[in-house]
N, CA, C and O atoms as a Tinker XYZ file with bonds, in Angstrom:
   372  protein
     1  N     48.008000   18.583000   70.395000    73     2
     2  CA    47.022000   17.736000   70.849000    64     1     3
     3  C     47.453000   17.002000   71.912000    63     2     4     5
     4  O     48.337000   16.151000   71.819000    81     3
     5  N     46.639000   17.399000   73.340000    73     3     6
     6  CA    47.190000   16.722000   74.445000    64     5     7
     7  C     46.351000   15.319000   74.562000    63     6     8     9
     8  O     45.616000   15.055000   73.610000    81     7
     9  N     46.406000   14.404000   75.655000    73     7    10
    10  CA    45.790000   13.224000   75.818000    64     9    11
    11  C     44.337000   13.248000   76.202000    63    10    12    13
    12  O     43.587000   12.372000   75.771000    81    11
    13  N     43.834000   14.349000   77.108000    73    11    14
    14  CA    42.541000   14.381000   77.470000    64    13    15
    15  C     41.759000   15.071000   75.956000    63    14    16    17
    16  O     40.579000   14.774000   75.770000    81    15
    17  N     42.259000   15.707000   75.237000    73    15    18
    18  CA    41.597000   16.148000   74.058000    64    17    19
    19  C     41.238000   14.880000   73.042000    63    18    20    21
    20  O     40.174000   14.681000   72.454000    81    19
    21  N     42.264000   14.210000   73.022000    73    19    22
    22  CA    42.411000   12.890000   72.067000    64    21    23
    23  C     41.420000   11.851000   72.803000    63    22    24    25
    24  O     40.611000   11.132000   72.214000    81    23
    25  N     41.592000   11.893000   73.958000    73    23    26
    26  CA    40.528000   10.725000   74.616000    64    25    27
    27  C     38.953000   11.189000   74.426000    63    26    28    29
    28  O     38.094000   10.366000   74.110000    81    27
    29  N     38.694000   12.399000   74.618000    73    27    30
    30  CA    37.541000   12.889000   74.478000    64    29    31
    31  C     37.055000   12.700000   73.004000    63    30    32    33
    32  O     35.936000   12.213000   72.837000    81    31
    33  N     37.776000   13.032000   71.978000    73    31    34
    34  CA    37.351000   12.747000   70.693000    64    33    35
    35  C     37.346000   11.187000   70.535000    63    34    36    37
    36  O     36.458000   10.625000   69.893000    81    35
    37  N     38.052000   10.720000   70.954000    73    35    38
    38  CA    37.949000    9.168000   70.953000    64    37    39
    39  C     36.643000    8.573000   71.402000    63    38    40    41
    40  O     36.073000    7.758000   70.677000    81    39
    41  N     36.203000    8.891000   72.413000    73    39    42
    42  CA    34.802000    8.700000   72.993000    64    41    43
    43  C     33.793000    8.923000   72.209000    63    42    44    45
    44  O     32.985000    8.039000   71.923000    81    43
    45  N     33.716000   10.321000   71.703000    73    43    46
    46  CA    32.729000   10.945000   71.010000    64    45    47
    47  C     32.607000   10.171000   69.507000    63    46    48    49
    48  O     31.559000   10.136000   68.862000    81    47
    49  N     33.732000    9.631000   69.130000    73    47    50
    50  CA    33.865000    9.020000   68.020000    64    49    51
    51  C     33.183000    7.478000   67.848000    63    50    52    53
    52  O     32.558000    6.943000   66.932000    81    51
    53  N     33.573000    7.084000   69.049000    73    51    54
    54  CA    32.990000    5.548000   69.568000    64    53    55
    55  C     31.473000    5.810000   69.680000    63    54    56    57
    56  O     30.757000    4.996000   69.098000    81    55
    57  N     30.930000    6.729000   70.280000    73    55    58
    58  CA    29.586000    6.866000   70.636000    64    57    59
    59  C     28.876000    6.992000   69.223000    63    58    60    61
    60  O     27.819000    6.382000   69.062000    81    59
    61  N     29.395000    7.740000   68.211000    73    59    62
    62  CA    28.775000    7.877000   67.150000    64    61    63
    63  C     28.773000    6.709000   66.154000    63    62    64    65
    64  O     27.827000    6.583000   65.377000    81    63
    65  N     29.860000    5.804000   66.153000    73    63    66
    66  CA    29.932000    4.751000   65.483000    64    65    67
    67  C     28.794000    3.730000   65.839000    63    66    68    69
    68  O     28.092000    3.163000   65.001000    81    67
    69  N     28.713000    3.584000   67.129000    73    67    70
    70  CA    27.755000    2.580000   67.948000    64    69    71
    71  C     26.488000    2.761000   67.531000    63    70    72    73
    72  O     25.704000    1.819000   67.641000    81    71
    73  N     26.024000    4.097000   66.934000    73    71    74
    74  CA    24.645000    4.340000   66.814000    64    73    75
    75  C     24.423000    3.611000   65.318000    63    74    76    77
    76  O     25.284000    3.247000   64.516000    81    75
    77  N     22.912000    3.524000   65.227000    73    75    78
    78  CA    22.613000    2.446000   63.899000    64    77    79
    79  C     23.206000    3.231000   62.871000    63    78    80    81
    80  O     23.895000    2.530000   62.129000    81    79
    81  N     23.183000    4.570000   62.526000    73    79    82
    82  CA    23.814000    5.143000   61.398000    64    81    83
    83  C     25.195000    4.684000   61.093000    63    82    84    85
    84  O     25.546000    4.133000   60.050000    81    83
    85  N     26.032000    5.007000   62.251000    73    83    86
    86  CA    27.415000    4.638000   62.174000    64    85    87
    87  C     27.529000    3.336000   61.800000    63    86    88    89
    88  O     28.327000    3.035000   60.913000    81    87
    89  N     26.781000    2.428000   62.397000    73    87    90
    90  CA    26.819000    0.799000   62.030000    64    89    91
    91  C     26.729000    0.626000   60.461000    63    90    92    93
    92  O     27.576000    0.064000   59.767000    81    91
    93  N     25.402000    1.283000   59.966000    73    91    94
    94  CA    25.169000    1.045000   58.615000    64    93    95
    95  C     26.186000    1.487000   57.752000    63    94    96    97
    96  O     26.607000    0.808000   56.816000    81    95
    97  N     26.684000    2.874000   58.114000    73    95    98
    98  CA    27.994000    3.265000   57.236000    64    97    99
    99  C     29.134000    2.508000   57.312000    63    98   100   101
   100  O     29.954000    2.509000   56.394000    81    99
   101  N     29.292000    1.765000   58.463000    73    99   102
   102  CA    30.390000    0.673000   58.402000    64   101   103
   103  C     30.234000   -0.258000   57.584000    63   102   104   105
   104  O     31.100000   -0.632000   56.792000    81   103
   105  N     28.996000   -0.773000   57.706000    73   103   106
   106  CA    29.017000   -2.109000   56.786000    64   105   107
   107  C     28.907000   -1.502000   55.274000    63   106   108   109
   108  O     29.267000   -2.293000   54.403000    81   107
   109  N     28.490000   -0.290000   54.853000    73   107   110
   110  CA    28.665000    0.017000   53.512000    64   109   111
   111  C     30.212000   -0.002000   53.180000    63   110   112   113
   112  O     30.588000   -0.554000   52.146000    81   111
   113  N     31.076000    0.571000   54.010000    73   111   114
   114  CA    32.296000    0.890000   53.823000    64   113   115
   115  C     33.036000   -0.520000   53.864000    63   114   116   117
   116  O     33.922000   -0.737000   53.038000    81   115
   117  N     32.714000   -1.420000   54.747000    73   115   118
   118  CA    33.416000   -2.766000   54.773000    64   117   119
   119  C     32.994000   -3.424000   53.417000    63   118   120   121
   120  O     33.951000   -3.795000   52.737000    81   119
   121  N     31.774000   -3.640000   52.897000    73   119   122
   122  CA    31.216000   -4.068000   51.706000    64   121   123
   123  C     32.194000   -3.419000   50.422000    63   122   124   125
   124  O     32.769000   -4.123000   49.592000    81   123
   125  N     32.230000   -2.192000   50.458000    73   123   126
   126  CA    33.009000   -1.550000   49.323000    64   125   127
   127  C     34.431000   -2.130000   49.159000    63   126   128   129
   128  O     34.912000   -2.610000   48.132000    81   127
   129  N     35.081000   -1.976000   50.525000    73   127   130
   130  CA    36.503000   -2.196000   50.495000    64   129   131
   131  C     36.614000   -3.893000   50.183000    63   130   132   133
   132  O     37.291000   -4.244000   49.217000    81   131
   133  N     36.033000   -4.768000   50.902000    73   131   134
   134  CA    36.158000   -5.973000   50.752000    64   133   135
   135  C     36.063000   -6.283000   49.099000    63   134   136   137
   136  O     36.977000   -6.776000   48.438000    81   135
   137  N     34.701000   -5.866000   48.570000    73   135   138
   138  CA    34.531000   -6.166000   47.050000    64   137   139
   139  C     35.741000   -5.763000   46.267000    63   138   140   141
   140  O     36.169000   -6.593000   45.465000    81   139
   141  N     36.300000   -4.720000   46.368000    73   139   142
   142  CA    37.229000   -4.390000   45.752000    64   141   143
   143  C     38.632000   -4.942000   45.929000    63   142   144   145
   144  O     39.375000   -4.971000   44.947000    81   143
   145  N     39.110000   -5.448000   47.288000    73   143   146
   146  CA    39.961000   -6.087000   47.659000    64   145   147
   147  C     39.939000   -7.708000   47.181000    63   146   148   149
   148  O     40.971000   -8.345000   46.975000    81   147
   149  N     38.803000   -8.166000   47.064000    73   147   150
   150  CA    38.393000   -9.491000   46.747000    64   149   151
   151  C     38.719000   -9.850000   45.172000    63   150   152   153
   152  O     39.165000  -10.940000   44.815000    81   151
   153  N     38.389000   -8.628000   44.191000    73   151   154
   154  CA    38.667000   -8.611000   43.046000    64   153   155
   155  C     39.945000   -8.653000   42.592000    63   154   156   157
   156  O     40.323000   -9.346000   41.647000    81   155
   157  N     40.697000   -7.842000   43.320000    73   155   158
   158  CA    42.143000   -7.480000   43.218000    64   157   159
   159  C     43.002000   -8.849000   43.408000    63   158   160   161
   160  O     43.748000   -9.265000   42.522000    81   159
   161  N     42.824000   -9.486000   44.619000    73   159   162
   162  CA    43.621000  -10.292000   45.203000    64   161   163
   163  C     43.193000  -11.785000   44.695000    63   162   164   165
   164  O     43.956000  -12.609000   44.192000    81   163
   165  N     41.915000  -11.928000   44.921000    73   163   166
   166  CA    41.319000  -13.321000   44.695000    64   165   167
   167  C     40.970000  -13.921000   43.284000    63   166   168   169
   168  O     40.851000  -15.100000   42.953000    81   167
   169  N     40.850000  -12.864000   42.609000    73   167   170
   170  CA    40.078000  -13.043000   41.238000    64   169   171
   171  C     41.417000  -12.387000   40.210000    63   170   172   173
   172  O     41.145000  -11.355000   39.596000    81   171
   173  N     42.338000  -12.773000   40.096000    73   171   174
   174  CA    43.215000  -12.353000   39.150000    64   173   175
   175  C     42.925000  -12.180000   37.511000    63   174   176   177
   176  O     42.667000  -13.172000   36.831000    81   175
   177  N     42.974000  -11.151000   37.068000    73   175   178
   178  CA    42.387000  -10.978000   35.387000    64   177   179
   179  C     43.624000  -11.368000   34.536000    63   178   180   181
   180  O     44.381000  -10.568000   33.986000    81   179
   181  N     43.718000  -12.804000   34.510000    73   179   182
   182  CA    44.687000  -13.390000   33.491000    64   181   183
   183  C     44.360000  -14.760000   33.448000    63   182   184   185
   184  O     43.642000  -15.264000   34.312000    81   183
   185  N     44.913000  -15.508000   32.350000    73   183   186
   186  CA    44.728000  -17.080000   32.161000    64   185   187
   187  C     45.413000  -17.729000   33.424000    63   186   188   189
   188  O     44.799000  -18.684000   33.898000    81   187
   189  N     46.564000  -17.370000   34.033000    73   187   190
   190  CA    47.080000  -17.796000   35.086000    64   189   191
   191  C     46.148000  -17.703000   36.229000    63   190   192   193
   192  O     45.826000  -18.668000   36.921000    81   191
   193  N     45.748000  -16.540000   36.386000    73   191   194
   194  CA    44.619000  -16.483000   37.635000    64   193   195
   195  C     43.261000  -17.188000   37.466000    63   194   196   197
   196  O     42.511000  -17.430000   38.412000    81   195
   197  N     43.020000  -17.484000   36.236000    73   195   198
   198  CA    41.903000  -18.298000   36.101000    64   197   199
   199  C     42.252000  -19.791000   36.679000    63   198   200   201
   200  O     41.529000  -20.437000   37.438000    81   199
   201  N     43.439000  -20.170000   36.185000    73   199   202
   202  CA    43.859000  -21.589000   36.431000    64   201   203
   203  C     44.182000  -21.662000   37.667000    63   202   204   205
   204  O     44.080000  -22.786000   38.158000    81   203
   205  N     44.584000  -20.734000   38.415000    73   203   206
   206  CA    44.768000  -20.813000   39.890000    64   205   207
   207  C     43.853000  -20.401000   40.798000    63   206   208   209
   208  O     44.148000  -20.378000   41.993000    81   207
   209  N     42.424000  -19.960000   40.275000    73   207   210
   210  CA    41.607000  -19.371000   41.060000    64   209   211
   211  C     40.711000  -20.734000   41.953000    63   210   212   213
   212  O     39.924000  -20.424000   42.848000    81   211
   213  N     40.921000  -22.056000   41.623000    73   211   214
   214  CA    40.390000  -22.980000   42.490000    64   213   215
   215  C     41.271000  -22.952000   44.060000    63   214   216   217
   216  O     40.838000  -23.162000   45.193000    81   215
   217  N     42.551000  -22.632000   43.627000    73   215   218
   218  CA    43.502000  -22.639000   44.879000    64   217   219
   219  C     43.459000  -21.369000   45.573000    63   218   220   221
   220  O     43.340000  -21.390000   46.798000    81   219
   221  N     43.536000  -20.301000   44.978000    73   219   222
   222  CA    43.558000  -18.871000   45.263000    64   221   223
   223  C     42.139000  -18.745000   46.360000    63   222   224   225
   224  O     42.232000  -18.463000   47.554000    81   223
   225  N     41.214000  -18.948000   45.835000    73   223   226
   226  CA    39.699000  -18.545000   46.649000    64   225   227
   227  C     39.797000  -19.634000   47.799000    63   226   228   229
   228  O     38.917000  -19.373000   48.619000    81   227
   229  N     40.400000  -20.561000   48.114000    73   227   230
   230  CA    40.472000  -21.259000   49.329000    64   229   231
   231  C     41.368000  -20.402000   50.464000    63   230   232   233
   232  O     41.274000  -20.679000   51.660000    81   231
   233  N     42.137000  -19.467000   50.034000    73   231   234
   234  CA    42.971000  -18.971000   50.835000    64   233   235
   235  C     42.107000  -18.310000   52.014000    63   234   236   237
   236  O     40.908000  -18.103000   51.823000    81   235
   237  N     42.742000  -17.964000   53.291000    73   235   238
   238  CA    41.718000  -17.617000   54.421000    64   237   239
   239  C     41.474000  -16.075000   54.150000    63   238   240   241
   240  O     40.472000  -15.502000   54.579000    81   239
   241  N     42.409000  -15.472000   53.445000    73   239   242
   242  CA    41.986000  -13.932000   53.207000    64   241   243
   243  C     40.785000  -13.930000   52.359000    63   242   244   245
   244  O     39.880000  -13.115000   52.543000    81   243
   245  N     40.749000  -14.933000   51.320000    73   243   246
   246  CA    39.697000  -14.688000   50.231000    64   245   247
   247  C     38.157000  -15.130000   51.023000    63   246   248   249
   248  O     37.060000  -14.587000   50.892000    81   247
   249  N     38.526000  -16.256000   51.830000    73   247   250
   250  CA    37.194000  -16.754000   52.503000    64   249   251
   251  C     36.694000  -15.717000   53.334000    63   250   252   253
   252  O     35.473000  -15.569000   53.378000    81   251
   253  N     37.612000  -14.793000   54.164000    73   251   254
   254  CA    37.248000  -13.637000   55.135000    64   253   255
   255  C     36.633000  -12.563000   54.306000    63   254   256   257
   256  O     35.681000  -11.928000   54.760000    81   255
   257  N     37.119000  -12.314000   53.109000    73   255   258
   258  CA    36.475000  -11.199000   52.201000    64   257   259
   259  C     35.213000  -11.899000   51.538000    63   258   260   261
   260  O     34.305000  -11.089000   51.354000    81   259
   261  N     35.018000  -12.765000   51.266000    73   259   262
   262  CA    33.727000  -13.358000   50.949000    64   261   263
   263  C     32.747000  -13.227000   52.114000    63   262   264   265
   264  O     31.659000  -12.689000   51.907000    81   263
   265  N     33.058000  -13.673000   53.298000    73   263   266
   266  CA    32.062000  -13.549000   54.417000    64   265   267
   267  C     31.807000  -12.120000   54.546000    63   266   268   269
   268  O     30.616000  -11.826000   54.642000    81   267
   269  N     32.721000  -11.079000   54.573000    73   267   270
   270  CA    32.188000   -9.652000   54.622000    64   269   271
   271  C     31.712000   -9.224000   53.647000    63   270   272   273
   272  O     31.132000   -8.149000   53.801000    81   271
   273  N     31.719000   -9.749000   52.400000    73   271   274
   274  CA    30.866000   -9.067000   51.394000    64   273   275
   275  C     29.468000   -9.693000   51.846000    63   274   276   277
   276  O     28.520000   -8.938000   52.061000    81   275
   277  N     29.338000  -11.123000   51.994000    73   275   278
   278  CA    28.047000  -11.687000   52.085000    64   277   279
   279  C     27.291000  -10.933000   53.248000    63   278   280   281
   280  O     26.114000  -10.576000   53.182000    81   279
   281  N     28.089000  -10.753000   54.261000    73   279   282
   282  CA    27.301000  -10.428000   55.479000    64   281   283
   283  C     26.869000   -8.856000   55.469000    63   282   284   285
   284  O     25.812000   -8.375000   55.877000    81   283
   285  N     28.047000   -8.157000   54.855000    73   283   286
   286  CA    27.803000   -6.575000   54.769000    64   285   287
   287  C     26.588000   -6.520000   53.731000    63   286   288   289
   288  O     25.719000   -5.676000   53.949000    81   287
   289  N     26.477000   -7.247000   52.765000    73   287   290
   290  CA    25.331000   -7.185000   51.693000    64   289   291
   291  C     23.822000   -7.375000   52.200000    63   290   292   293
   292  O     22.806000   -6.759000   51.877000    81   291
   293  N     24.003000   -8.393000   53.070000    73   291   294
   294  CA    22.855000   -8.958000   53.928000    64   293   295
   295  C     22.325000   -7.709000   54.899000    63   294   296   297
   296  O     21.147000   -7.462000   55.158000    81   295
   297  N     23.280000   -7.123000   55.280000    73   295   298
   298  CA    23.066000   -5.851000   56.599000    64   297   299
   299  C     22.495000   -4.865000   55.847000    63   298   300   301
   300  O     21.541000   -4.250000   56.322000    81   299
   301  N     22.976000   -4.563000   54.583000    73   299   302
   302  CA    22.568000   -3.235000   53.903000    64   301   303
   303  C     21.247000   -3.756000   53.246000    63   302   304   305
   304  O     20.337000   -2.943000   53.082000    81   303
   305  N     21.111000   -4.809000   52.931000    73   303   306
   306  CA    19.486000   -5.211000   52.469000    64   305   307
   307  C     18.578000   -5.029000   53.516000    63   306   308   309
   308  O     17.548000   -4.398000   53.280000    81   307
   309  N     18.812000   -5.526000   54.762000    73   307   310
   310  CA    18.142000   -5.564000   55.786000    64   309   311
   311  C     17.616000   -4.108000   56.286000    63   310   312   313
   312  O     16.469000   -3.913000   56.688000    81   311
   313  N     18.746000   -3.003000   56.188000    73   311   314
   314  CA    18.604000   -1.900000   56.675000    64   313   315
   315  C     17.527000   -1.132000   55.693000    63   314   316   317
   316  O     16.695000   -0.353000   56.159000    81   315
   317  N     17.616000   -1.404000   54.401000    73   315   318
   318  CA    16.559000   -0.908000   53.315000    64   317   319
   319  C     15.212000   -1.524000   53.834000    63   318   320   321
   320  O     14.238000   -0.790000   54.004000    81   319
   321  N     15.169000   -2.554000   54.027000    73   319   322
   322  CA    13.828000   -3.247000   54.344000    64   321   323
   323  C     13.400000   -2.572000   55.816000    63   322   324   325
   324  O     12.196000   -2.373000   55.983000    81   323
   325  N     14.004000   -2.337000   56.517000    73   323   326
   326  CA    13.512000   -1.718000   57.968000    64   325   327
   327  C     13.220000   -0.136000   57.479000    63   326   328   329
   328  O     12.192000    0.416000   57.870000    81   327
   329  N     14.107000    0.521000   56.666000    73   327   330
   330  CA    13.573000    1.773000   56.531000    64   329   331
   331  C     12.266000    1.838000   55.638000    63   330   332   333
   332  O     11.417000    2.696000   55.879000    81   331
   333  N     12.119000    0.994000   54.683000    73   331   334
   334  CA    10.889000    0.938000   53.983000    64   333   335
   335  C      9.816000    0.308000   54.879000    63   334   336   337
   336  O      8.645000    0.626000   54.669000    81   335
   337  N     10.062000   -0.419000   55.701000    73   335   338
   338  CA     8.765000   -0.617000   56.587000    64   337   339
   339  C      8.470000    0.495000   57.592000    63   338   340   341
   340  O      7.343000    0.739000   58.021000    81   339
   341  N      9.645000    1.182000   57.947000    73   339   342
   342  CA     9.113000    2.415000   58.891000    64   341   343
   343  C      8.387000    3.311000   58.184000    63   342   344   345
   344  O      7.354000    3.768000   58.673000    81   343
   345  N      8.893000    3.748000   56.737000    73   343   346
   346  CA     8.174000    4.748000   55.935000    64   345   347
   347  C      6.840000    4.470000   55.434000    63   346   348   349
   348  O      6.066000    5.368000   55.104000    81   347
   349  N      6.550000    3.154000   55.371000    73   347   350
   350  CA     5.310000    2.483000   54.937000    64   349   351
   351  C      4.131000    2.598000   56.000000    63   350   352   353
   352  O      2.949000    2.818000   55.734000    81   351
   353  N      4.738000    2.391000   57.356000    73   351   354
   354  CA     4.059000    2.461000   58.504000    64   353   355
   355  C      3.611000    3.855000   58.911000    63   354   356   357
   356  O      2.577000    4.058000   59.547000    81   355
   357  N      4.531000    4.896000   58.466000    73   355   358
   358  CA     4.300000    5.999000   58.728000    64   357   359
   359  C      3.261000    6.861000   57.679000    63   358   360   361
   360  O      2.614000    7.881000   57.917000    81   359
   361  N      3.344000    6.134000   56.550000    73   359   362
   362  CA     2.438000    6.709000   55.545000    64   361   363
   363  C      0.846000    6.082000   55.681000    63   362   364   365
   364  O     -0.160000    6.621000   55.221000    81   363
   365  N      0.897000    4.941000   56.355000    73   363   366
   366  CA    -0.332000    4.235000   56.267000    64   365   367
   367  C     -0.987000    4.975000   57.724000    63   366   368   369
   368  O     -2.215000    5.042000   57.668000    81   367
   369  N     -0.493000    5.435000   58.776000    73   367   370
   370  CA    -0.947000    5.874000   59.696000    64   369   371
   371  C     -1.474000    7.524000   59.465000    63   370   372
   372  O     -1.996000    8.141000   60.393000    81   371
């Protein structure tokens, strides 16, 4: 694979990701990954993990993962609202 082919592939991929569908899929992917990482790293399933959870949850990576989970969830919810509104407007016309 040469540089020109690679750069053309990269440009096409970026154009796709920038579209609404790509952004929506990115939020879903981020929510899925962040949720699993949060439960693995920030909520250890043990008595020791329970006792340390007030300290662990203040780590920067746990705060970042919570931010991603919260905002990705809101974005997914808003996308469903937009889809429902679009479909309702089409059905009413």
